[in-house]
N, C-alpha and C positions, 0 to 999 in steps of 0.2 A: 148583043147576046139575046137569043130567043127567050121569051118570057114563058116559063113553064110553071104549071101549077106544082104544088108540093108533091101530089100524087104522081103526076107525070114525071117529075124528077125522080122519085123513089123507083117507079117502074122501069125507067131507062137505066138507072144505076143497077138495079137488080138484073136486068138483062144483060148489062155489060159484065157484071160479076159472074153470071152464069157462063157466059161466053169465055171469059178468062179462065174459069175453073175447067171447063170443057178443053180448052186449048192446052192447059198445063197437064190434064189427064192424058191428051194424046201425044204429049211430048216427054214421054218417060225417058227419052234419051238425054234429056237435060237435066243435069245434076243441080241440086239446090246450092252447092258451093259456087257453081258457075253463075246462077242467078244472083247470089249474094255479091259475087265479085263485080258483075256487070250492073246490076240494077239496085243493089242494096236491100233486097228482100227476097224471100224464097217461099215456097209452099208452106213451110212451117210458120213463117211470119204471117201469111195470109190466114192460116187457120187460127193463129192466136188473135188476129184482128176480128175474126168471126166470133170467136169465144167472147172477146171483150164486148162486141156489139150485142150478143145474146145476154150477157150479164147485165149491161146497161138497160136491157128491157125486162130484167128480172127472170130471165129464162136460164136455168141451170144447164150447163153444158160443160163437160170436162174436156181437157186438152186432147185426149185420144179420139173422143166423139167429133171434136171440130176437125181434127186431122183427116178422119174418115170421110167427111163431107167434102174436103178439099181434094184428097187423093183419090176418092172413089172406091176406096178398099181400106181395110185396116192398115195403119201405118207400117206396122211390122211386115205385112205381106208386101206391100209396095217396096219397102227397103230391101227385103230378101230378093225380090224379082228384079229390081232396076238400080238400086244404088250401088255405085262403085266406090272403091277407095280413092280418096282425094290424092292427087299427085302432090309431090312436094312444091310444084310451081303454084297450083291451085291454093294450097295452105299458105304459102308465102304471100300470094296476092291478098288473101282474105286477111292475114295478120297485118299487112301493110296498110289496108284500108281501114282496119280496126284502129290502128295506131294513129292514123289521121283524124279520127273522130274521138279520140280520147281527150 
């Protein structure tokens, strides 16, 4: 494994995070439930992790502010524009996944 300084590691992680957020913003067709079913995380999870990281650094950031950072707009606006009703199949798959992790 390449030997990176802590600063280099942080910069690369930040760049990868920015690219992931940019990708998610450009893929508004991908629903959060699909992400949860396939990857076990979604945009909301990512925004929660961002909020947790801010709090660990003593930075106050509420849930909706963190979501706006990830979604690129207020969450309610994104939800109104792009979120669709989950199908029974999507809901069943999520419930099945949750049951496996209980």
